[in-house]
LOPA-981053 format. One record per atom (N, C-alpha, C): residue in three letters; z, x, y. Coordinates in steps of 0.05 Angstrom, whole numbers, padded with zeros to 5 digits, always signed. Last residue first. Layout:
N
ALAZXY ...
% end
This chain:
88
PRO+01724+03178+01912 PRO+01750+03169+01924 PRO+01760+03143+01912 ARG+01700+03219+01859 ARG+01697+03195+01876 ARG+01725+03187+01887 LYS+01710+03258+01823 LYS+01709+03266+01850 LYS+01706+03242+01869 ALA+01706+03233+01774 ALA+01733+03242+01782 ALA+01733+03250+01811 GLU+01651+03225+01770 GLU+01668+03202+01774 GLU+01696+03210+01783 ALA+01636+03278+01760 ALA+01626+03264+01784 ALA+01644+03240+01790 ALA+01660+03286+01711 ALA+01667+03303+01733 ALA+01659+03290+01759 ALA+01633+03248+01679 ALA+01662+03246+01683 ALA+01671+03263+01707 ILE+01581+03269+01681 ILE+01587+03242+01693 ILE+01617+03239+01698 ILE+01589+03318+01655 ILE+01578+03317+01683 ILE+01585+03290+01696 ARG+01606+03300+01604 ARG+01623+03317+01621 ARG+01615+03316+01650 ASP+01560+03272+01588 ASP+01586+03258+01590 ASP+01605+03273+01608 LEU+01523+03314+01585 LEU+01520+03292+01604 LEU+01546+03277+01609 ASP+01546+03343+01542 ASP+01543+03355+01569 ASP+01540+03334+01590 GLU+01539+03305+01502 GLU+01566+03314+01509 GLU+01566+03327+01537 MET+01483+03303+01500 MET+01499+03279+01507 MET+01527+03286+01515 VAL+01472+03355+01482 VAL+01462+03346+01508 VAL+01478+03322+01517 VAL+01496+03353+01432 VAL+01506+03372+01452 VAL+01497+03364+01480 ASP+01464+03315+01407 ASP+01493+03310+01410 ASP+01505+03328+01431 MET+01414+03340+01406 MET+01418+03316+01422 MET+01448+03310+01427 ASP+01405+03408+01412 ASP+01416+03387+01395 ASP+01423+03363+01413 GLU+01344+03432+01439 GLU+01373+03429+01442 GLU+01382+03406+01423 SER+01293+03481+01429 SER+01303+03454+01430 SER+01333+03454+01433 GLU+01255+03522+01407 GLU+01260+03516+01435 GLU+01269+03487+01438 GLY+01237+03540+01359 GLY+01266+03537+01363 GLY+01273+03531+01391 ARG+01184+03538+01349 ARG+01194+03563+01360 ARG+01224+03562+01365 ASP+01179+03485+01334 ASP+01174+03506+01314 ASP+01185+03533+01323 LEU+01187+03461+01384 LEU+01207+03458+01363 LEU+01204+03479+01341 GLU+01139+03477+01409 GLU+01165+03485+01420 GLU+01187+03483+01399 ALA+01102+03450+01376 ALA+01102+03480+01377 ALA+01128+03490+01388 ALA+01115+03398+01389 ALA+01119+03407+01362 ALA+01120+03437+01361 GLY+01099+03398+01443 GLY+01127+03394+01436 GLY+01133+03403+01408 ARG+01044+03405+01438 ARG+01060+03426+01452 ARG+01090+03423+01445 ALA+01032+03358+01411 ALA+01027+03384+01398 ALA+01043+03406+01411 THR+01045+03321+01450 THR+01060+03320+01424 THR+01056+03347+01410 ALA+01008+03334+01489 ALA+01036+03336+01495 ALA+01053+03337+01469 LEU+00960+03321+01461 LEU+00966+03349+01469 LEU+00995+03353+01476 ILE+00967+03265+01457 ILE+00964+03282+01433 ILE+00970+03311+01439 GLY+00969+03250+01510 GLY+00992+03246+01493 GLY+00991+03263+01468 ALA+00917+03262+01527 ALA+00940+03275+01540 ALA+00965+03273+01522 CYS+00876+03233+01504 CYS+00884+03258+01491 CYS+00908+03271+01503 HIS+00859+03188+01532 HIS+00867+03186+01504 HIS+00879+03211+01491 GLU+00846+03199+01585 GLU+00859+03174+01578 GLU+00871+03173+01550 ASP+00822+03250+01587 ASP+00844+03243+01606 ASP+00860+03219+01596 MET+00783+03246+01547 MET+00804+03266+01545 MET+00828+03259+01563 PHE+00751+03205+01569 PHE+00764+03201+01543 PHE+00787+03221+01540 ARG+00733+03230+01615 ARG+00750+03206+01617 ARG+00765+03201+01591 GLY+00703+03272+01593 GLY+00725+03278+01610 GLY+00744+03254+01612 LEU+00664+03243+01565 LEU+00683+03259+01550 LEU+00707+03266+01567 ALA+00637+03219+01609 ALA+00649+03202+01587 ALA+00670+03218+01572 HIS+00620+03264+01637 HIS+00638+03244+01650 HIS+00652+03227+01629 VAL+00587+03288+01598 VAL+00610+03303+01610 VAL+00629+03284+01622 VAL+00548+03248+01590 VAL+00566+03256+01568 VAL+00591+03271+01579 VAL+00524+03245+01641 VAL+00537+03221+01629 VAL+00557+03230+01608 TRP+00504+03298+01646 TRP+00523+03287+01666 TRP+00538+03263+01654 SER+00469+03301+01602 SER+00493+03318+01603 SER+00513+03307+01623 ARG+00429+03265+01617 ARG+00446+03259+01594 ARG+00472+03275+01595 SER+00429+03260+01689 SER+00421+03272+01664 SER+00439+03262+01641 ARG+00415+03202+01731 ARG+00430+03226+01724 ARG+00420+03237+01697 ASP+00405+03151+01750 ASP+00388+03173+01758 ASP+00402+03200+01754 LEU+00432+03109+01730 LEU+00446+03125+01751 LEU+00429+03147+01762 ALA+00397+03091+01691 ALA+00407+03072+01712 ALA+00420+03087+01735 ALA+00391+03137+01659 ALA+00368+03126+01675 ALA+00378+03108+01697 ALA+00443+03141+01638 ALA+00432+03163+01654 ALA+00408+03153+01671 VAL+00446+03093+01610 VAL+00464+03097+01633 VAL+00453+03119+01651 ASP+00406+03102+01572 ASP+00404+03079+01590 ASP+00421+03083+01614 ASP+00426+03148+01546 ASP+00400+03149+01560 ASP+00397+03126+01580 VAL+00472+03126+01523 VAL+00474+03148+01542 VAL+00449+03150+01559 LYS+00447+03089+01489 LYS+00465+03079+01510 LYS+00468+03101+01532 ALA+00421+03124+01455 ALA+00405+03105+01470 ALA+00422+03094+01494 LEU+00464+03149+01431 LEU+00446+03165+01448 LEU+00429+03146+01466 LEU+00483+03107+01401 LEU+00499+03117+01422 LEU+00482+03134+01442 ASP+00441+03101+01364 ASP+00448+03079+01381 ASP+00465+03088+01405 SER+00440+03152+01338 SER+00417+03143+01355 SER+00424+03120+01374 PRO+00498+03193+01342 PRO+00483+03171+01330 PRO+00462+03161+01349 ILE+00493+03263+01351 ILE+00502+03238+01363 ILE+00485+03215+01350 ARG+00513+03329+01339 ARG+00497+03306+01331 ARG+00510+03281+01342 PHE+00514+03384+01386 PHE+00527+03366+01367 PHE+00508+03343+01361 SER+00524+03442+01423 SER+00505+03427+01407 SER+00521+03410+01387 VAL+00533+03465+01489 VAL+00545+03455+01464 VAL+00524+03439+01449 PRO+00537+03514+01540 PRO+00520+03496+01524 PRO+00535+03490+01498 ASN+00587+03510+01590 ASN+00576+03524+01567 ASN+00559+03505+01551 GLY+00581+03500+01662 GLY+00592+03497+01635 GLY+00577+03513+01614 ASP+00567+03497+01715 ASP+00577+03523+01705 ASP+00588+03522+01677 THR+00555+03449+01737 THR+00533+03464+01725 THR+00542+03491+01713 ARG+00596+03392+01725 ARG+00591+03418+01738 ARG+00568+03431+01723 ALA+00623+03329+01737 ALA+00603+03345+01723 ALA+00597+03370+01739 MET+00658+03308+01775 MET+00669+03320+01751 MET+00648+03338+01738 
% end
């Protein structure tokens, strides 16, 4: 996951958390950056996918890209009825 083609980022991190990052980096013989990139990537995958999906859905609704649920249900009822009518 860690790549060397990334962009530099500067942020503050609490001392106790940085100590944990350093301990993991030392145990794995990796850099701080490698540990932080892996931790952040995992966090994004596990905790942020739903947030981003919700934001995309809200943007679609704001653009009017939605269907009325009653209309969708009526369409489904028609499709099901047509399929049932074709059964022997």
